[in-house]
NUKEZA-890133 format. One record per atom (N, C-alpha, C): residue number from 1; residue in three letters; atom name; x, y, z. Coordinates in steps of 0.1 Angstrom, whole numbers, plus 2048, in hexadecimal, padded with zeros to 3 digits. Example, Ala and Ser with C-alpha at 12.3 -4.5 7.8 and 13.67 -1.06 7.14 Angstrom:
+-----+--------+-------+-----+-----+-----+
! num ! residu ! atome !  px !  py !  pz !
+-----+--------+-------+-----+-----+-----+
!   1 !    ALA !     N ! 884 ! 7C7 ! 84E !
!   1 !    ALA !    CA ! 87B ! 7D3 ! 84E !
!   1 !    ALA !     C ! 884 ! 7DF ! 84E !
!   2 !    SER !     N ! 880 ! 7EA ! 847 !
!   2 !    SER !    CA ! 889 ! 7F5 ! 847 !
!   2 !    SER !     C ! 881 ! 800 ! 84F !
+-----+--------+-------+-----+-----+-----+
***
This chain:
+-----+--------+-------+-----+-----+-----+
! num ! residu ! atome !  px !  py !  pz !
+-----+--------+-------+-----+-----+-----+
!   1 !    MET !     N ! 7DB ! 1B5 ! 365 !
!   1 !    MET !    CA ! 7DE ! 1BC ! 359 !
!   1 !    MET !     C ! 7E3 ! 1CA ! 35B !
!   2 !    LYS !     N ! 7E1 ! 1CF ! 367 !
!   2 !    LYS !    CA ! 7E6 ! 1DD ! 36A !
!   2 !    LYS !     C ! 7F5 ! 1DD ! 36A !
!   3 !    LYS !     N ! 7FB ! 1D2 ! 36D !
!   3 !    LYS !    CA ! 80A ! 1D1 ! 36F !
!   3 !    LYS !     C ! 811 ! 1D1 ! 361 !
!   4 !    ARG !     N ! 80A ! 1CD ! 357 !
!   4 !    ARG !    CA ! 810 ! 1CC ! 34A !
!   4 !    ARG !     C ! 815 ! 1D9 ! 345 !
!   5 !    PRO !     N ! 80D ! 1E5 ! 345 !
!   5 !    PRO !    CA ! 813 ! 1F1 ! 340 !
!   5 !    PRO !     C ! 81F ! 1F6 ! 348 !
!   6 !    PHE !     N ! 81F ! 1F3 ! 355 !
!   6 !    PHE !    CA ! 82B ! 1F6 ! 35D !
!   6 !    PHE !     C ! 837 ! 1EF ! 358 !
!   7 !    LEU !     N ! 835 ! 1E2 ! 355 !
!   7 !    LEU !    CA ! 840 ! 1D9 ! 351 !
!   7 !    LEU !     C ! 846 ! 1DE ! 343 !
!   8 !    VAL !     N ! 83D ! 1E3 ! 33A !
!   8 !    VAL !    CA ! 841 ! 1E8 ! 32D !
!   8 !    VAL !     C ! 849 ! 1F5 ! 32F !
!   9 !    LEU !     N ! 844 ! 1FE ! 338 !
!   9 !    LEU !    CA ! 84B ! 20A ! 33A !
!   9 !    LEU !     C ! 858 ! 208 ! 341 !
!  10 !    TRP !     N ! 858 ! 1FE ! 34A !
!  10 !    TRP !    CA ! 865 ! 1FB ! 351 !
!  10 !    TRP !     C ! 86F ! 1F6 ! 347 !
!  11 !    THR !     N ! 86B ! 1ED ! 33E !
!  11 !    THR !    CA ! 874 ! 1E7 ! 334 !
!  11 !    THR !     C ! 879 ! 1F2 ! 32B !
!  12 !    LEU !     N ! 870 ! 1FB ! 327 !
!  12 !    LEU !    CA ! 875 ! 206 ! 31E !
!  12 !    LEU !     C ! 87F ! 20F ! 326 !
!  13 !    ALA !     N ! 87C ! 212 ! 332 !
!  13 !    ALA !    CA ! 886 ! 21A ! 33A !
!  13 !    ALA !     C ! 893 ! 213 ! 33C !
!  14 !    VAL !     N ! 893 ! 206 ! 33E !
!  14 !    VAL !    CA ! 8A0 ! 1FF ! 33F !
!  14 !    VAL !     C ! 8A7 ! 1FF ! 332 !
!  15 !    ILE !     N ! 8A0 ! 1FD ! 327 !
!  15 !    ILE !    CA ! 8A6 ! 1FD ! 319 !
!  15 !    ILE !     C ! 8AC ! 20B ! 316 !
!  16 !    ALA !     N ! 8A4 ! 215 ! 31A !
!  16 !    ALA !    CA ! 8A9 ! 223 ! 317 !
!  16 !    ALA !     C ! 8B6 ! 226 ! 320 !
!  17 !    ALA !     N ! 8B5 ! 222 ! 32C !
!  17 !    ALA !    CA ! 8C1 ! 225 ! 335 !
!  17 !    ALA !     C ! 8CD ! 21D ! 330 !
!  18 !    THR !     N ! 8CB ! 210 ! 32C !
!  18 !    THR !    CA ! 8D6 ! 208 ! 327 !
!  18 !    THR !     C ! 8DC ! 20E ! 31A !
!  19 !    SER !     N ! 8D3 ! 213 ! 311 !
!  19 !    SER !    CA ! 8D7 ! 219 ! 305 !
!  19 !    SER !     C ! 8DF ! 226 ! 308 !
!  20 !    ALA !     N ! 8DA ! 22E ! 311 !
!  20 !    ALA !    CA ! 8E1 ! 23B ! 314 !
!  20 !    ALA !     C ! 8EF ! 238 ! 31A !
!  21 !    PHE !     N ! 8F0 ! 22D ! 323 !
!  21 !    PHE !    CA ! 8FD ! 22A ! 329 !
!  21 !    PHE !     C ! 906 ! 225 ! 31E !
!  22 !    THR !     N ! 901 ! 21D ! 315 !
!  22 !    THR !    CA ! 909 ! 218 ! 30A !
!  22 !    THR !     C ! 90F ! 223 ! 301 !
!  23 !    VAL !     N ! 906 ! 22D ! 2FE !
!  23 !    VAL !    CA ! 90A ! 239 ! 2F6 !
!  23 !    VAL !     C ! 915 ! 240 ! 2FE !
!  24 !    TYR !     N ! 912 ! 242 ! 30B !
!  24 !    TYR !    CA ! 91C ! 249 ! 313 !
!  24 !    TYR !     C ! 92A ! 242 ! 313 !
!  25 !    LEU !     N ! 92A ! 235 ! 315 !
!  25 !    LEU !    CA ! 936 ! 22E ! 314 !
!  25 !    LEU !     C ! 93D ! 22F ! 307 !
!  26 !    ALA !     N ! 936 ! 22E ! 2FC !
!  26 !    ALA !    CA ! 93C ! 22F ! 2EF !
!  26 !    ALA !     C ! 942 ! 23D ! 2ED !
!  27 !    LEU !     N ! 93B ! 248 ! 2F1 !
!  27 !    LEU !    CA ! 940 ! 255 ! 2F0 !
!  27 !    LEU !     C ! 94C ! 257 ! 2F9 !
!  28 !    ARG !     N ! 94C ! 251 ! 305 !
!  28 !    ARG !    CA ! 958 ! 252 ! 30E !
!  28 !    ARG !     C ! 964 ! 24B ! 308 !
!  29 !    MET !     N ! 961 ! 240 ! 302 !
!  29 !    MET !    CA ! 96D ! 238 ! 2FC !
!  29 !    MET !     C ! 972 ! 240 ! 2F0 !
!  30 !    ARG !     N ! 96A ! 246 ! 2E8 !
!  30 !    ARG !    CA ! 96E ! 24F ! 2DD !
!  30 !    ARG !     C ! 976 ! 25B ! 2E2 !
!  31 !    SER !     N ! 972 ! 261 ! 2ED !
!  31 !    SER !    CA ! 979 ! 26C ! 2F3 !
!  31 !    SER !     C ! 987 ! 268 ! 2F8 !
!  32 !    VAL !     N ! 988 ! 25C ! 2FE !
!  32 !    VAL !    CA ! 995 ! 258 ! 302 !
!  32 !    VAL !     C ! 99E ! 255 ! 2F6 !
!  33 !    GLU !     N ! 998 ! 24F ! 2EC !
!  33 !    GLU !    CA ! 9A0 ! 24C ! 2E0 !
!  33 !    GLU !     C ! 9A5 ! 259 ! 2DA !
!  34 !    LEU !     N ! 99D ! 263 ! 2D9 !
!  34 !    LEU !    CA ! 9A1 ! 270 ! 2D3 !
!  34 !    LEU !     C ! 9AC ! 276 ! 2DC !
!  35 !    GLY !     N ! 9AB ! 274 ! 2E9 !
!  35 !    GLY !    CA ! 9B5 ! 27A ! 2F2 !
!  35 !    GLY !     C ! 9C2 ! 273 ! 2EF !
!  36 !    TYR !     N ! 9C2 ! 266 ! 2ED !
!  36 !    TYR !    CA ! 9CF ! 25F ! 2EA !
!  36 !    TYR !     C ! 9D4 ! 264 ! 2DD !
!  37 !    ASP !     N ! 9CB ! 265 ! 2D3 !
!  37 !    ASP !    CA ! 9CF ! 26A ! 2C6 !
!  37 !    ASP !     C ! 9D6 ! 278 ! 2C6 !
!  38 !    LEU !     N ! 9CF ! 281 ! 2CF !
!  38 !    LEU !    CA ! 9D5 ! 28E ! 2D0 !
!  38 !    LEU !     C ! 9E2 ! 28E ! 2D7 !
!  39 !    GLY !     N ! 9E4 ! 285 ! 2E1 !
!  39 !    GLY !    CA ! 9F1 ! 284 ! 2E7 !
!  39 !    GLY !     C ! 9FC ! 27F ! 2DD !
!  40 !    ARG !     N ! 9F8 ! 275 ! 2D5 !
!  40 !    ARG !    CA ! A02 ! 271 ! 2CA !
!  40 !    ARG !     C ! A05 ! 27C ! 2C0 !
!  41 !    ALA !     N ! 9FB ! 283 ! 2BD !
!  41 !    ALA !    CA ! 9FD ! 28F ! 2B3 !
!  41 !    ALA !     C ! A06 ! 299 ! 2B9 !
!  42 !    HIS !     N ! A04 ! 29C ! 2C6 !
!  42 !    HIS !    CA ! A0D ! 2A6 ! 2CD !
!  42 !    HIS !     C ! A1C ! 2A0 ! 2CD !
!  43 !    ALA !     N ! A1D ! 294 ! 2D0 !
!  43 !    ALA !    CA ! A2B ! 28E ! 2D0 !
!  43 !    ALA !     C ! A31 ! 28E ! 2C2 !
!  44 !    HIS !     N ! A29 ! 28B ! 2B8 !
!  44 !    HIS !    CA ! A2E ! 28B ! 2AB !
!  44 !    HIS !     C ! A32 ! 29A ! 2A7 !
!  45 !    LEU !     N ! A2A ! 2A3 ! 2AB !
!  45 !    LEU !    CA ! A2D ! 2B1 ! 2A8 !
!  45 !    LEU !     C ! A3A ! 2B5 ! 2AF !
!  46 !    GLY !     N ! A3C ! 2B1 ! 2BB !
!  46 !    GLY !    CA ! A49 ! 2B4 ! 2C2 !
!  46 !    GLY !     C ! A55 ! 2AE ! 2BA !
!  47 !    ARG !     N ! A54 ! 2A1 ! 2B6 !
!  47 !    ARG !    CA ! A5E ! 29B ! 2AE !
!  47 !    ARG !     C ! A61 ! 2A2 ! 2A1 !
!  48 !    LEU !     N ! A56 ! 2A7 ! 29A !
!  48 !    LEU !    CA ! A58 ! 2AE ! 28D !
!  48 !    LEU !     C ! A5E ! 2BB ! 290 !
!  49 !    ARG !     N ! A5B ! 2C2 ! 29B !
!  49 !    ARG !    CA ! A62 ! 2CF ! 29E !
!  49 !    ARG !     C ! A71 ! 2CD ! 2A0 !
!  50 !    GLU !     N ! A74 ! 2C2 ! 2A7 !
!  50 !    GLU !    CA ! A82 ! 2BF ! 2AA !
!  50 !    GLU !     C ! A8A ! 2BC ! 29D !
!  51 !    VAL !     N ! A83 ! 2B4 ! 294 !
!  51 !    VAL !    CA ! A89 ! 2B1 ! 287 !
!  51 !    VAL !     C ! A8B ! 2BE ! 27F !
!  52 !    LYS !     N ! A81 ! 2C7 ! 27F !
!  52 !    LYS !    CA ! A82 ! 2D4 ! 278 !
!  52 !    LYS !     C ! A8E ! 2DC ! 27D !
!  53 !    ARG !     N ! A8F ! 2DC ! 28A !
!  53 !    ARG !    CA ! A9A ! 2E4 ! 290 !
!  53 !    ARG !     C ! AA8 ! 2DE ! 28C !
!  54 !    VAL !     N ! AA9 ! 2D1 ! 28C !
!  54 !    VAL !    CA ! AB6 ! 2CB ! 288 !
!  54 !    VAL !     C ! AB8 ! 2CD ! 279 !
!  55 !    LEU !     N ! AAE ! 2CC ! 271 !
!  55 !    LEU !    CA ! AB0 ! 2CF ! 263 !
!  55 !    LEU !     C ! AB4 ! 2DD ! 260 !
!  56 !    GLU !     N ! AAE ! 2E7 ! 268 !
!  56 !    GLU !    CA ! AB1 ! 2F5 ! 266 !
!  56 !    GLU !     C ! AC0 ! 2F7 ! 26A !
!  57 !    LEU !     N ! AC5 ! 2F1 ! 274 !
!  57 !    LEU !    CA ! AD3 ! 2F2 ! 278 !
!  57 !    LEU !     C ! ADC ! 2EC ! 26D !
!  58 !    GLU !     N ! AD7 ! 2E0 ! 268 !
!  58 !    GLU !    CA ! ADF ! 2DA ! 25D !
!  58 !    GLU !     C ! AE0 ! 2E2 ! 250 !
!  59 !    LEU !     N ! AD4 ! 2E9 ! 24D !
!  59 !    LEU !    CA ! AD4 ! 2F2 ! 242 !
!  59 !    LEU !     C ! ADD ! 2FE ! 244 !
!  60 !    ALA !     N ! ADD ! 303 ! 250 !
!  60 !    ALA !    CA ! AE6 ! 30F ! 253 !
!  60 !    ALA !     C ! AF4 ! 30B ! 252 !
!  61 !    SER !     N ! AF8 ! 2FE ! 255 !
!  61 !    SER !    CA ! B06 ! 2FA ! 254 !
!  61 !    SER !     C ! B0A ! 2F8 ! 246 !
!  62 !    TYR !     N ! B00 ! 2F4 ! 23D !
!  62 !    TYR !    CA ! B03 ! 2F3 ! 22F !
!  62 !    TYR !     C ! B05 ! 300 ! 228 !
!  63 !    GLU !     N ! AFF ! 30A ! 22D !
!  63 !    GLU !    CA ! B00 ! 317 ! 226 !
!  63 !    GLU !     C ! B0C ! 320 ! 22A !
!  64 !    THR !     N ! B14 ! 31B ! 233 !
!  64 !    THR !    CA ! B20 ! 322 ! 237 !
!  64 !    THR !     C ! B2A ! 322 ! 22C !
!  65 !    PRO !     N ! B32 ! 32D ! 22B !
!  65 !    PRO !    CA ! B3C ! 32D ! 220 !
!  65 !    PRO !     C ! B47 ! 322 ! 222 !
!  66 !    GLU !     N ! B4A ! 31E ! 22E !
!  66 !    GLU !    CA ! B54 ! 314 ! 230 !
!  66 !    GLU !     C ! B4F ! 307 ! 22B !
!  67 !    ARG !     N ! B41 ! 304 ! 22D !
!  67 !    ARG !    CA ! B3B ! 2F7 ! 228 !
!  67 !    ARG !     C ! B3B ! 2F7 ! 219 !
!  68 !    VAL !     N ! B37 ! 302 ! 213 !
!  68 !    VAL !    CA ! B37 ! 303 ! 204 !
!  68 !    VAL !     C ! B45 ! 301 ! 1FE !
!  69 !    ASP !     N ! B4F ! 307 ! 205 !
!  69 !    ASP !    CA ! B5D ! 305 ! 200 !
!  69 !    ASP !     C ! B61 ! 2F7 ! 201 !
!  70 !    LEU !     N ! B5E ! 2F1 ! 20D !
!  70 !    LEU !    CA ! B61 ! 2E3 ! 20F !
!  70 !    LEU !     C ! B5B ! 2DA ! 204 !
!  71 !    VAL !     N ! B4E ! 2DB ! 201 !
!  71 !    VAL !    CA ! B47 ! 2D3 ! 1F7 !
!  71 !    VAL !     C ! B4D ! 2D6 ! 1EA !
!  72 !    ALA !     N ! B50 ! 2E2 ! 1E6 !
!  72 !    ALA !    CA ! B55 ! 2E6 ! 1D9 !
!  72 !    ALA !     C ! B63 ! 2DF ! 1D7 !
!  73 !    ARG !     N ! B6B ! 2E0 ! 1E1 !
!  73 !    ARG !    CA ! B78 ! 2DA ! 1DF !
!  73 !    ARG !     C ! B79 ! 2CB ! 1E0 !
!  74 !    SER !     N ! B71 ! 2C5 ! 1EA !
!  74 !    SER !    CA ! B73 ! 2B6 ! 1EB !
!  74 !    SER !     C ! B69 ! 2AF ! 1E2 !
!  75 !    MET !     N ! B5D ! 2B2 ! 1E1 !
!  75 !    MET !    CA ! B53 ! 2AA ! 1D9 !
!  75 !    MET !     C ! B53 ! 2AE ! 1CB !
!  76 !    LEU !     N ! B55 ! 2BB ! 1C8 !
!  76 !    LEU !    CA ! B54 ! 2C0 ! 1BA !
!  76 !    LEU !     C ! B61 ! 2C2 ! 1B3 !
!  77 !    GLY !     N ! B6C ! 2C0 ! 1BB !
!  77 !    GLY !    CA ! B79 ! 2C2 ! 1B5 !
!  77 !    GLY !     C ! B7D ! 2D0 ! 1B1 !
!  78 !    MET !     N ! B77 ! 2DA ! 1B6 !
!  78 !    MET !    CA ! B7A ! 2E7 ! 1B3 !
!  78 !    MET !     C ! B86 ! 2ED ! 1BA !
!  79 !    SER !     N ! B8C ! 2F7 ! 1B5 !
!  79 !    SER !    CA ! B97 ! 2FE ! 1BB !
!  79 !    SER !     C ! B97 ! 30D ! 1B8 !
!  80 !    GLU !     N ! BA0 ! 314 ! 1BE !
!  80 !    GLU !    CA ! BA1 ! 322 ! 1BC !
!  80 !    GLU !     C ! BA6 ! 324 ! 1AD !
!  81 !    PRO !     N ! BA0 ! 32E ! 1A6 !
!  81 !    PRO !    CA ! BA5 ! 330 ! 198 !
!  81 !    PRO !     C ! BB2 ! 337 ! 198 !
!  82 !    SER !     N ! BBA ! 333 ! 18E !
!  82 !    SER !    CA ! BC7 ! 33A ! 18D !
!  82 !    SER !     C ! BC5 ! 348 ! 187 !
!  83 !    ALA !     N ! BCF ! 350 ! 188 !
!  83 !    ALA !    CA ! BCE ! 35E ! 184 !
!  83 !    ALA !     C ! BCB ! 360 ! 175 !
!  84 !    ASP !     N ! BD0 ! 356 ! 16D !
!  84 !    ASP !    CA ! BCE ! 357 ! 15F !
!  84 !    ASP !     C ! BBF ! 354 ! 15B !
!  85 !    ARG !     N ! BB8 ! 34E ! 164 !
!  85 !    ARG !    CA ! BAA ! 34A ! 161 !
!  85 !    ARG !     C ! BA0 ! 354 ! 165 !
!  86 !    ILE !     N ! BA4 ! 35F ! 16C !
!  86 !    ILE !    CA ! B9B ! 369 ! 171 !
!  86 !    ILE !     C ! B9B ! 374 ! 167 !
!  87 !    LEU !     N ! B8F ! 377 ! 162 !
!  87 !    LEU !    CA ! B8D ! 381 ! 158 !
!  87 !    LEU !     C ! B85 ! 38D ! 15D !
!  88 !    PRO !     N ! B89 ! 399 ! 15A !
!  88 !    PRO !    CA ! B82 ! 3A5 ! 15E !
!  88 !    PRO !     C ! B74 ! 3A6 ! 158 !
!  89 !    ALA !     N ! B6A ! 3AA ! 160 !
!  89 !    ALA !    CA ! B5C ! 3AB ! 15B !
!  89 !    ALA !     C ! B5A ! 3B8 ! 154 !
!  90 !    GLY !     N ! B63 ! 3C2 ! 154 !
!  90 !    GLY !    CA ! B61 ! 3CF ! 14E !
!  90 !    GLY !     C ! B68 ! 3D9 ! 157 !
!  91 !    PRO !     N ! B67 ! 3E6 ! 152 !
!  91 !    PRO !    CA ! B6D ! 3F0 ! 15B !
!  91 !    PRO !     C ! B65 ! 3F3 ! 168 !
!  92 !    ARG !     N ! B6C ! 3F7 ! 172 !
!  92 !    ARG !    CA ! B65 ! 3FA ! 17F !
!  92 !    ARG !     C ! B5C ! 406 ! 17D !
!  93 !    PRO !     N ! B50 ! 406 ! 182 !
!  93 !    PRO !    CA ! B48 ! 412 ! 181 !
!  93 !    PRO !     C ! B4D ! 41E ! 188 !
!  94 !    VAL !     N ! B4B ! 42A ! 182 !
!  94 !    VAL !    CA ! B4F ! 436 ! 188 !
!  94 !    VAL !     C ! B43 ! 43D ! 18F !
!  95 !    VAL !     N ! B45 ! 442 ! 19B !
!  95 !    VAL !    CA ! B3A ! 448 ! 1A3 !
!  95 !    VAL !     C ! B35 ! 454 ! 19B !
!  96 !    GLY !     N ! B29 ! 456 ! 199 !
!  96 !    GLY !    CA ! B23 ! 461 ! 192 !
!  96 !    GLY !     C ! B20 ! 45E ! 183 !
!  97 !    GLU !     N ! B26 ! 454 ! 17D !
!  97 !    GLU !    CA ! B23 ! 451 ! 16F !
!  97 !    GLU !     C ! B17 ! 448 ! 16E !
!  98 !    ARG !     N ! B10 ! 44A ! 163 !
!  98 !    ARG !    CA ! B04 ! 442 ! 161 !
!  98 !    ARG !     C ! B08 ! 435 ! 159 !
!  99 !    ALA !     N ! B03 ! 42A ! 15D !
!  99 !    ALA !    CA ! B06 ! 41D ! 156 !
!  99 !    ALA !     C ! AFF ! 41D ! 149 !
! 100 !    PRO !     N ! B04 ! 416 ! 13F !
! 100 !    PRO !    CA ! AFD ! 415 ! 132 !
! 100 !    PRO !     C ! AF0 ! 40D ! 134 !
! 101 !    GLY !     N ! AE6 ! 413 ! 12E !
! 101 !    GLY !    CA ! AD9 ! 40C ! 12E !
! 101 !    GLY !     C ! AD1 ! 410 ! 13B !
! 102 !    LEU !     N ! AD6 ! 418 ! 143 !
! 102 !    LEU !    CA ! ACF ! 41C ! 14F !
! 102 !    LEU !     C ! AC5 ! 427 ! 14C !
! 103 !    PRO !     N ! AB8 ! 426 ! 14F !
! 103 !    PRO !    CA ! AAE ! 431 ! 14C !
! 103 !    PRO !     C ! AB2 ! 43E ! 153 !
! 104 !    GLU !     N ! AAE ! 449 ! 14D !
! 104 !    GLU !    CA ! AB2 ! 456 ! 152 !
! 104 !    GLU !     C ! AAB ! 45A ! 15F !
! 105 !    GLU !     N ! A9F ! 454 ! 161 !
! 105 !    GLU !    CA ! A97 ! 458 ! 16D !
! 105 !    GLU !     C ! A9D ! 452 ! 17A !
! 106 !    ILE !     N ! AA6 ! 448 ! 179 !
! 106 !    ILE !    CA ! AAC ! 443 ! 185 !
! 106 !    ILE !     C ! AB8 ! 44B ! 188 !
! 107 !    PRO !     N ! AB8 ! 451 ! 194 !
! 107 !    PRO !    CA ! AC4 ! 459 ! 198 !
! 107 !    PRO !     C ! AD0 ! 451 ! 19A !
! 108 !    VAL !     N ! ADC ! 457 ! 198 !
! 108 !    VAL !    CA ! AE9 ! 450 ! 19A !
! 108 !    VAL !     C ! AEF ! 455 ! 1A7 !
! 109 !    ALA !     N ! AF5 ! 44D ! 1AF !
! 109 !    ALA !    CA ! AFB ! 450 ! 1BB !
! 109 !    ALA !     C ! B08 ! 458 ! 1B9 !
! 110 !    THR !     N ! B09 ! 463 ! 1C0 !
! 110 !    THR !    CA ! B16 ! 46A ! 1C0 !
! 110 !    THR !     C ! B1C ! 46A ! 1CE !
! 111 !    THR !     N ! B28 ! 46F ! 1CF !
! 111 !    THR !    CA ! B2E ! 470 ! 1DC !
! 111 !    THR !     C ! B28 ! 47A ! 1E5 !
! 112 !    LYS !     N ! B22 ! 485 ! 1DF !
! 112 !    LYS !    CA ! B1B ! 48F ! 1E7 !
! 112 !    LYS !     C ! B0D ! 48C ! 1EA !
! 113 !    ASP !     N ! B06 ! 484 ! 1E2 !
! 113 !    ASP !    CA ! AF8 ! 481 ! 1E4 !
! 113 !    ASP !     C ! AF7 ! 473 ! 1EB !
! 114 !    THR !     N ! AF5 ! 473 ! 1F7 !
! 114 !    THR !    CA ! AF4 ! 466 ! 1FF !
! 114 !    THR !     C ! AE6 ! 460 ! 1FF !
! 115 !    ASN !     N ! ADC ! 468 ! 1FB !
! 115 !    ASN !    CA ! ACE ! 463 ! 1FB !
! 115 !    ASN !     C ! ACA ! 45D ! 1EE !
! 116 !    ALA !     N ! AD2 ! 45E ! 1E3 !
! 116 !    ALA !    CA ! ACE ! 459 ! 1D6 !
! 116 !    ALA !     C ! ACF ! 44A ! 1D5 !
! 117 !    THR !     N ! AC7 ! 445 ! 1CC !
! 117 !    THR !    CA ! AC8 ! 436 ! 1CB !
! 117 !    THR !     C ! AD3 ! 432 ! 1C2 !
! 118 !    THR !     N ! AD7 ! 425 ! 1C3 !
! 118 !    THR !    CA ! AE2 ! 420 ! 1BB !
! 118 !    THR !     C ! ADD ! 41D ! 1AD !
! 119 !    PRO !     N ! AE6 ! 41C ! 1A3 !
! 119 !    PRO !    CA ! AE2 ! 419 ! 195 !
! 119 !    PRO !     C ! ADA ! 40C ! 194 !
! 120 !    ALA !     N ! ADD ! 402 ! 19A !
! 120 !    ALA !    CA ! AD6 ! 3F5 ! 199 !
! 120 !    ALA !     C ! AD5 ! 3EF ! 1A7 !
! 121 !    ALA !     N ! AC9 ! 3E9 ! 1A9 !
! 121 !    ALA !    CA ! AC7 ! 3E3 ! 1B6 !
! 121 !    ALA !     C ! AD0 ! 3D7 ! 1B8 !
! 122 !    GLY !     N ! AD7 ! 3D6 ! 1C3 !
! 122 !    GLY !    CA ! ADF ! 3CB ! 1C5 !
! 122 !    GLY !     C ! AED ! 3CB ! 1BE !
! 123 !    ALA !     N ! AF0 ! 3D6 ! 1B7 !
! 123 !    ALA !    CA ! AFC ! 3D7 ! 1AF !
! 123 !    ALA !     C ! B08 ! 3D9 ! 1B9 !
! 124 !    HIS !     N ! B13 ! 3D3 ! 1B5 !
! 124 !    HIS !    CA ! B1F ! 3D4 ! 1BE !
! 124 !    HIS !     C ! B26 ! 3E2 ! 1BC !
! 125 !    THR !     N ! B28 ! 3E9 ! 1C6 !
! 125 !    THR !    CA ! B2F ! 3F6 ! 1C5 !
! 125 !    THR !     C ! B3C ! 3F5 ! 1CD !
! 126 !    PRO !     N ! B46 ! 3FC ! 1C8 !
! 126 !    PRO !    CA ! B54 ! 3FA ! 1CF !
! 126 !    PRO !     C ! B54 ! 402 ! 1DC !
+-----+--------+-------+-----+-----+-----+
***
């Protein structure tokens, strides 16, 4: 009867070792799966970066004036306007004059004052 407690302890030790080994194998398999997933994600990221680069180049080519002119003429049927279709937008602004509707606190650029601001941000000056 003295051998019976040893057999019970031995059985429990074998079961514990087997369970620990099984958990280790499961964790190792999961680690390998995650490694493969990470590799696939890195490869996908590389492909996406390449696609982004190609699309940025394509976008840059679409924004060139030559491309806009080509699309306007070929696809949209546009052409240069004739002289009789061009209308003046108004008199040319004179340097030093205040535009109508411009607040008094905004300084007007003159030929002598190079540090003054222009009447309107982004306005075309001759």
